[in-house]
C-alpha positions in Angstrom: 0.0 0.1 -0.1 1.1 3.5 -0.7 1.8 6.0 2.0 -1.4 7.8 1.4 -3.3 4.6 1.7 -1.7 3.7 4.9 -2.7 7.2 6.4 -6.4 6.8 5.1 -6.8 3.1 5.9 -10.1 3.3 8.2 -9.3 6.8 9.2 -12.6 8.6 8.9 -15.2 7.9 11.3 -18.6 9.1 9.7 -20.4 11.5 11.9 -23.0 13.0 9.6 -25.5 13.3 12.3 -23.8 16.2 13.7 -22.8 19.8 12.7 -22.1 21.1 10.4 -23.8 18.4 8.3 -26.8 17.6 10.7 -28.2 15.0 8.4 -31.2 12.9 9.2 -31.0 9.4 10.2 -32.3 7.9 6.9 -29.7 10.0 5.0 -27.0 9.2 7.2 -27.6 5.3 7.0 -28.0 5.5 3.1 -24.7 7.4 3.0 -22.7 4.9 5.2 -24.1 1.9 3.4 -23.1 3.3 0.2 -19.6 4.4 1.2 -18.9 0.7 2.4 -19.4 -0.2 -1.0 -17.6 2.7 -2.7 -14.0 3.1 -4.4 -12.6 4.5 -1.1 -14.3 2.1 1.3 -10.9 1.3 2.7 -10.8 5.0 4.2 -14.2 4.4 5.9 -14.3 3.7 9.9 -17.2 3.3 12.0 -20.5 5.0 11.9 -21.0 7.3 14.8 -24.5 7.7 16.6 -25.8 8.5 19.9 -26.6 5.7 22.1 -30.0 7.1 22.8 -30.7 7.3 18.9 -30.0 3.5 18.3 -33.7 2.6 18.0 -34.2 5.3 15.6 -31.3 3.9 13.5 -32.6 0.7 13.8 -35.9 1.5 12.4 -34.2 3.4 9.3 -31.4 0.9 8.6 -33.0 -2.4 9.6 -30.7 -5.4 9.3 -28.0 -3.5 7.4 -27.3 -1.9 10.8 -26.1 -5.5 11.9 -23.3 -4.8 9.2 -22.5 -1.2 10.4 -19.3 -0.7 12.3 -20.7 1.5 15.2 -19.0 4.1 17.5 -21.6 5.1 20.2 -21.7 8.4 22.1 -22.7 8.0 25.5 -23.7 11.0 27.5 -24.4 9.6 31.0 -22.9 6.7 32.7 -26.5 5.1 33.6 -26.5 4.6 29.8 -24.0 1.8 29.9 -26.9 -0.8 30.7 -28.5 -0.1 27.1 -25.0 -0.4 25.7 -24.6 -3.9 27.0 -28.2 -4.9 25.9 -27.2 -3.8 22.3 -23.8 -5.8 22.6 -26.0 -8.9 23.3 -27.9 -8.6 20.4 -24.8 -9.0 18.5 -24.5 -5.4 17.1 -21.0 -4.5 15.9 -20.2 -1.7 18.6 -16.4 -1.4 18.5 -16.2 1.8 20.2 -17.8 4.3 22.9 -17.1 8.0 23.3 -17.8 9.7 26.6 -17.1 13.2 27.8 -16.1 13.1 31.4 -12.8 14.2 33.1 -13.9 13.1 36.6 -11.4 10.6 37.8 -13.9 8.5 39.7 -16.1 8.4 36.7 -13.3 7.3 34.3 -12.3 4.5 36.5 -15.9 3.4 37.2 -17.0 3.5 33.4 -13.8 1.8 32.4 -14.6 -1.2 34.6 -18.0 -1.6 33.2 -17.2 -1.8 29.7 -16.2 -5.1 28.1 -12.5 -5.1 26.8 -13.4 -5.6 23.2 -15.0 -2.0 23.1 -12.5 0.7 22.5 -13.2 3.4 25.0 -12.3 7.1 24.2 -12.8 9.8 26.9 -12.9 13.1 25.7 -10.6 15.8 27.4 -10.0 19.5 26.5 -6.9 20.2 24.4 -6.1 23.3 25.9 -6.5 22.3 29.4 -5.6 18.8 29.5 -5.4 17.6 33.1 -2.6 15.3 33.9 -4.6 13.3 36.3 -7.4 12.6 33.6 -4.8 11.5 31.4 -3.2 9.2 34.1 -6.6 7.7 34.8 -7.3 7.1 31.0 -4.0 5.4 30.9 -4.5 3.3 34.0 -8.0 2.2 32.7 -6.6 1.1 29.4 -8.7 3.4 27.7 -8.1 6.2 24.8 -8.5 10.0 24.4 -10.9 11.8 22.0 -9.5 15.3 21.2 -12.0 18.1 19.8 -10.0 19.8 17.3 -12.7 22.3 16.2 -16.3 23.3 16.2 -18.7 25.9 14.9 -16.6 29.1 16.3 -13.1 30.2 16.3 -12.6 29.6 20.2 -13.6 25.9 19.5 -10.4 25.4 17.8 -7.2 24.7 20.0 -4.0 26.4 19.1 -1.2 24.4 17.6 0.9 24.8 20.1 -1.7 23.3 22.8 -2.4 20.5 20.4 1.3 19.6 20.2 1.3 19.7 23.9 -1.4 17.3 23.9 0.1 15.1 21.6 3.5 14.8 23.6 1.5 14.3 26.8 -0.5 11.2 25.3 2.8 9.9 23.7 4.7 10.0 27.1 1.8 7.8 28.6 1.5 5.6 25.4 -2.1 6.5 25.1 -3.8 6.4 21.7 -6.4 9.0 20.7 -9.0 9.9 18.2 -9.5 13.5 17.1 -12.8 14.9 15.8 -14.7 18.2 14.6 -13.2 20.8 12.4 -10.9 18.1 10.5 -12.7 18.1 7.1 -9.6 19.1 5.1 -5.9 17.6 4.6 -4.2 20.8 5.3 -4.7 23.7 7.6 -6.6 26.3 5.8 -9.6 28.8 6.0 -13.1 27.7 5.7 -16.6 28.7 6.7 -17.6 27.0 10.2 -21.1 26.1 9.2 -22.9 25.5 5.8 -25.1 28.5 6.3 -24.6 31.2 3.4 -23.5 33.9 6.0 -21.2 31.6 8.0 -18.0 33.0 9.8 -14.7 32.0 8.0 -11.7 30.9 10.0 -8.7 28.7 10.1 -9.1 24.9 10.6 -6.6 22.2 11.4 -5.6 19.7 8.6 -6.0 15.9 9.2 -2.6 15.4 7.2 -0.8 17.9 9.5 -2.2 16.0 12.6 -1.1 12.8 11.2 2.5 14.0 10.5 2.6 15.9 13.9 1.5 12.9 15.5 4.3 10.6 13.6 6.8 13.2 14.7 5.9 13.1 18.3 5.5 9.2 18.1 9.2 8.7 16.9 10.7 11.0 19.5 10.3 14.6 18.1 9.6 17.4 20.2 6.4 19.7 20.5 7.8 22.7 19.2 8.3 20.9 15.7 5.1 19.5 15.8 3.4 22.8 16.4 5.2 24.1 13.3 3.8 21.1 11.2 0.3 21.7 12.6 0.6 25.6 11.6 1.6 24.8 8.1 -0.8 26.0 5.2 1.5 26.0 2.2 1.0 22.7 0.3 4.2 23.2 -1.4 5.8 22.4 2.0 4.9 18.9 1.5 6.1 16.2 -0.6 4.5 13.1 -1.3 5.8 9.9 -3.3 4.3 6.4 -3.3 6.5 5.3 -0.2 7.0 8.6 1.6 5.4 11.7 3.1 7.5 14.7 3.8 7.3 18.0 5.4 10.2 20.2 4.9 13.1 18.1 6.4 11.1 15.6 8.0 10.2 12.3 6.0 8.0 9.4 7.2 7.9 5.8 5.2 4.5 4.0 4.8 5.6 1.6 7.3 6.0 4.4 9.9 2.5 6.0 8.9 1.2 2.5 9.5 2.7 2.4 13.0 1.4 5.6 13.9 -2.1 4.8 12.9 -1.9 1.5 14.7 -0.4 2.8 17.7 -1.1 6.5 18.2 -3.7 8.3 16.0 -6.4 5.7 15.8 -9.1 7.5 13.7 -10.6 11.0 12.7 -14.3 11.8 13.2 -15.7 13.9 10.4 -19.3 14.9 9.5 -18.1 14.5 5.6 -16.6 11.3 4.3 -16.3 12.5 0.7 -15.4 16.1 1.3 -11.8 15.1 2.6 -11.1 12.9 -0.2 -12.2 15.4 -3.0 -9.6 17.7 -1.3 -6.9 15.1 -1.6 -7.6 14.6 -5.2 -7.5 18.5 -5.8 -4.1 18.2 -4.3 -3.2 15.3 -6.5 -2.4 13.1 -3.6 -5.0 10.6 -4.3 
């Protein structure tokens, strides 16, 4: 496989229910089914759905739901009983995503989840709590980083993001990144699909992957922040076997290792948009 194929392999968890896409459940299920059989199916990860909307998704998707790889958003610890019922039914629930930095809740929730389900605890990038990261590490869980949103303040700085990557690498904790990562490279885009949407700078998923690679292989946060800040496409060089940013270079095997051991996936409300951007760059 080429280096870009290694980078993209199962990268995008499809979260079309959430802003700015905000799709109806029927459109979401139809899209995911089609993407699973499309020419870029190798880049598709899990379907992201709120646990409390699973009955709605069952009515819409029918038996197809059993074929979907699922990541469920859990909003309250008491919802875990419903999760176990769905697992008993044989649904392919591969991950759950929970927002809490309460140490006691992290420990309690982790104990209640089966080992075969990946657990992502969302923590704030800019104010990453070392104790929360330590608790997540001790629980054998993973971290969810929110990289953007619908307003400028939702996007963490490159410096804060690089610092978080270093903190995760030091603890050997894998992570998922979500929100605001709809484009390969850092660039300016509207925050929403509204005609009058404000425009601002968004992080790029290629920037993030290469910054993660640099940190994973022993680089420092200063250089990682520079990678995250890069907006010039000409600063990148891509061949079949390597991807390079300025003086740094990573092989396809190194990118594969990063994807397996550090940056697990990216949540995106669009699956086709990131791929079209890569085609425009001539990288796909």
